[in-house]
C-alpha positions in Angstrom: 5.4 46.0 85.6 7.1 46.3 88.9 5.9 44.0 91.7 5.3 45.7 95.1 8.0 44.4 97.4 7.6 43.5 101.1 10.5 42.5 103.3 9.3 38.9 103.5 9.7 38.6 99.7 13.5 38.6 100.1 13.5 35.2 101.7 10.5 33.9 99.7 11.3 35.2 96.2 14.6 37.1 95.8 16.8 34.3 97.2 15.0 31.8 94.9 15.2 33.8 91.7 18.2 33.6 89.4 18.1 37.4 88.9 16.0 40.1 90.7 16.0 43.8 90.3 14.7 46.0 93.1 14.1 49.7 92.9 14.3 51.1 96.4 12.3 54.3 96.7 10.3 56.6 98.9 6.9 58.2 98.4 8.3 61.7 98.9 11.2 61.3 96.4 10.8 63.2 93.1 13.5 61.3 91.1 11.9 58.0 92.3 8.6 59.0 90.8 10.4 59.8 87.5 12.3 56.5 87.5 9.3 54.3 88.3 7.6 54.4 84.8 11.1 53.7 83.2 11.5 50.7 85.5 7.9 49.5 84.7 8.7 49.7 81.0 12.1 47.9 81.4 10.4 45.2 83.6 8.1 44.4 80.7 11.1 44.4 78.3 13.2 42.1 80.5 10.3 40.0 82.0 11.8 36.7 80.8 15.3 37.6 82.3 14.6 38.9 85.8 12.0 39.6 88.5 11.4 43.4 88.9 10.3 44.8 92.3 9.5 48.2 93.8 10.4 48.6 97.5 9.3 51.6 99.6 12.1 52.1 102.2 9.6 53.6 104.6 7.0 51.0 104.2 7.2 47.4 103.0 10.9 47.4 102.2 12.2 49.1 105.4 14.3 46.2 106.7 15.6 45.0 103.4 16.6 48.6 102.5 18.4 49.0 105.8 20.2 45.7 105.4 21.3 46.7 101.9 22.7 50.0 103.3 20.5 52.2 101.2 21.7 55.8 101.8 19.9 57.6 99.0 16.9 56.9 96.8 16.2 55.9 94.2 18.7 53.0 94.4 18.4 50.0 92.0 20.1 46.8 93.1 20.5 43.7 91.1 20.6 40.4 93.0 21.5 36.9 91.8 20.0 34.3 94.1 19.7 37.0 96.8 23.3 38.2 96.6 23.9 41.8 95.4 25.9 42.0 92.2 25.6 45.7 91.4 23.7 48.9 92.2 22.9 52.2 90.7 22.1 55.2 92.9 20.1 58.2 91.7 17.6 59.0 89.0 19.1 58.1 85.6 17.8 58.3 82.0 16.3 55.1 80.5 19.3 54.6 78.3 21.7 54.5 81.3 19.4 52.1 83.2 19.2 49.8 80.1 23.0 49.7 79.9 23.2 48.9 83.7 20.7 46.0 83.2 22.4 44.7 80.0 25.7 44.7 81.9 24.3 42.6 84.8 21.5 40.4 83.4 
């Protein structure tokens, strides 16, 4: 299950975790709504490998999204100890997201 992300979590959690996955989204975004249940499922599958978060770029994740240079949503970014290692932009099928996670986790 995705954990709701707030900007203060970046310092408090993301920088301290070995691997974190953040889905940057917006409430009005159709592809984001399609991707969320996929990410929820993958968060359960990979729960022992990474922390999974959901950041609304117009709410709790506005500063982190801005700092990450989010230009389109959904964007999924993988961080290792708070440093970005890879990102995937746009809604993608579960199989593509799984490949992306397997490559980076």
